C-alpha positions, 0 to 999 in steps of 0.5 A, a space after each residue: 095646541 100643546 097636546 099635539 106636541 107630545 104623545 099621550 099614552 092611555 096605558 103604560 109606557 112599555 109595550 105590555 109584554 105578558 100583561 094581557 089580563 090587566 089591559 083587558 080589564 081596563 079597556 072600557 076605561 081606556 075607551 072612555 078616556 080616549 073619547 074624552 081626549 078627542 073631545 078636548 082636542 077638537 074643542 081646543 082646536 075650534 077655540 083657536 080657529 073658530 072659523 076653520 072649515 074642513 074635516 077632522 079625521 080619526 086615523 088609527 094605525 097598527 104596526 104590522 107584525 110588531 110581535 116579531 120585534 118583541 120576539 126577536 129583540 126583546 121587550 126593551 128594544 120593542 119599547 124603544 121602537 114604539 117611542 121612535 114610532 111616536 116621535 115620527 107620528 108627531 111630525 105629521 102635518 095637521 096632527 091635532 092629537 096623537 095617542 097610543 091606544 094599545 100595544 102597537 096601536 096609535 090614534 091621530 086626530 087630523 085636520 084638513 081643509 078638504 078631503 084630499 088633504 086627509 088622504 095625503 096625510 095618511 100617505 105621509 104617515 105610511 111614508 114615515 115607515 119607509 125609513 128603517 128602524 135601528 134595532 141593536 145595530 140592525 136595520 129593520 123595516 116596519 109597515 103599518 095598517 091604517 084605518 080612517 074615519 073622516 067626519 065633523 067630529 062632535 061629542 055625539 059622533 066621536 064613538 061612532 067615528 072610533 068604531 068606523 076607524 077601527 072597522 077600517 083598520 081591521 079591513 086593512 089588516 085582513 086584506 093584506 096589511 100595509 094598506 090605508 082603508 077609509 071607512 067610506 070606501 068599505 062595502 055594506 056589511 056582509 049579509 048573514 049568509 056571507 058570514 055563515 059561508 065564511 065560517 063554513 069556508 074556514 071549516 072547509 080548509 081545516 077539514 079538507 073539503 077542498 079539492 083541486 081540478 087541473 086545466 091543461 096547457 098545450 104547446 102548439 109546436 108539438 101538440 103536447 100538454 106541457 103544464 097543468 094549472 091547479 084550480 081549487 074547488 069546494 065540495 060542500 057536504 050539503 050544497 055540493 060543488 060551490 063555484 070559485 066565483 062565490 067563495 074566492 072573493 069571500 076568501 080574499 075579503 076575509 083574509 082566508 085566501 092566505 091559508 087557502 093559497 097555502 093549502 092549494 100549493 101544498 096539495 098541488 105539490 103532493 099530487 105532483 109527487 104522487 103522479 111522478 111516483 106512478 110514472 105519470 105526467 112529467 111536466 109542470 104544475 102551475 099554481 095561482 098566487 093571489 094578490 093578498 098572498 103575494 103581498 103577505 109578509 114572508 110569502 116566499 119563505 112560506 112557499 119554499 118551506 111548503 115545497 121543501 116539506 112536501 119534497 117537491 122538486 121546485 123545477 116542476 112548479 110555476 107561480 102565476 101572479 097578476 100584474 097588479 099585485 107585482 106593481 104594489 112595491 117594486 123593490 119588494 117584488 124583485 126580492 121575492 121573485 129573485 128568491 123564488 127563482 133561485 130555488 128553480 120556480 118559474 114565474 108567469 104573469 097572469 091576465 097580462 095586458 090589463 093590469 099595468 100600463 108600463 112595460 118597463 118592469 118586464 126587464 127588471 122582473 125574472 119572468 118566464 111566461 106571459 099569459 094573455 088575458 082571455 078578454 083579448 083572445 075571446 074576440 080575436 077572430 072578430 075584433 081587429 083591436 083585440 087581434 093587434 093587442 094579442 099579436 103585439 104581446 106574442 111578439 113582445 114575449 118572443 123578443 124577451 125569450 118568454 113563453 106566451 100562453 093564450 088563455 080562454 081559447 074556445 073556438 077553432 077560429 081563435 086557434 087558427 089565428 093564434 097559430 098564424 101569429 106564432 103563439 107558443 101555447 094555448 089553454 081553454 075549453 077547446 082543449 079541455 075544461 078544468 078536470 078532476 084528478 080522477 078524470 086525468 088518470 082515467 084518460 092517461 093516454 091524453 096526458 102521457 106526453 103524446 100529441 093531442 089532436 085538436 082541430 
């Protein structure tokens, strides 16, 4: 089928630049033309192989942050990149149609004998972008977000499949970009209450309805508090304090976790500076970095810029990052962590022990601390397996010259076992729940570097 050997353009051969109004006027006509092309491709494919079974998938992809190419190198260079993207897409196996459907958006119709092949084809599309693009003698790497809709395409289902692929693409972009999302994997549409809460959360970030609580971390050898973990809370003007478990997942799903995480880092830095200026609390502040935030393009630069703008000494900061988010792209992770550590920021692995099966990465990543997941600590006094895993993590951390923190310590029996296994540091309700800035400052004697007695 010849249509698959060339890339069709629904609009101009250039990347539009400032011609946004012209593109919007013709959007309806483009959609109709796109449906017609898909119909022709599927019909021709069936005529050439009438007995062929299998699924036909609409794959819609968006070149992440393509606007930066235009801004950095100009629209002429951007056109050349788009042509190179088109040439690469034509090499995808099973491709029956390739269309450029927007500025930096492309659509493919793929045919496969079984669903597993479709996922493989999508991965091969993503791998096409692992080779850098040469732009004005500069090697640049681009990522793509991909949305899939797998169905038996017929004239009556094309519009539905387009909408499904678009919805999957938007989900891929909102949850961190550089992802493949199939419409079939999406959850049911959010309830009106969730949509309303999303709008209110967006307003809460803008209107400073959020606040930080802090949970202390105790060094067992000295009995002194050595770190406070910053934890975000939402004080809704009508509904009062909303638990993090209700709005953090919503923030991650909607993409609001990026500005939310930046707000947390900024506020934690400013609060630390206020304490230092008052002669208080001369120890680290730990800030949680969500997987979406860590995978966000330019995360390290954004974080460093926030730290510099607040005037915070990076040596007072620790970033808590989960195992799973570190493992998505090893090379990128090493580069990001090295950049953060070069500024003096400490790195800890949060929820250690549940995220990844290989420990090989520990010798490659610049890690300062392991935080044992609370699921192991919870039953350490009654479950031999949990005790064995906890003890192994503690000895592993010590052997690698890392601090080890046991999370979720709530009972004295847990504390005694951790002391016996030479755990470095503990955190949990036995010591203190997360508390407000006011509570910390009202009980300054508990936080002013004097030993804290717990038994």
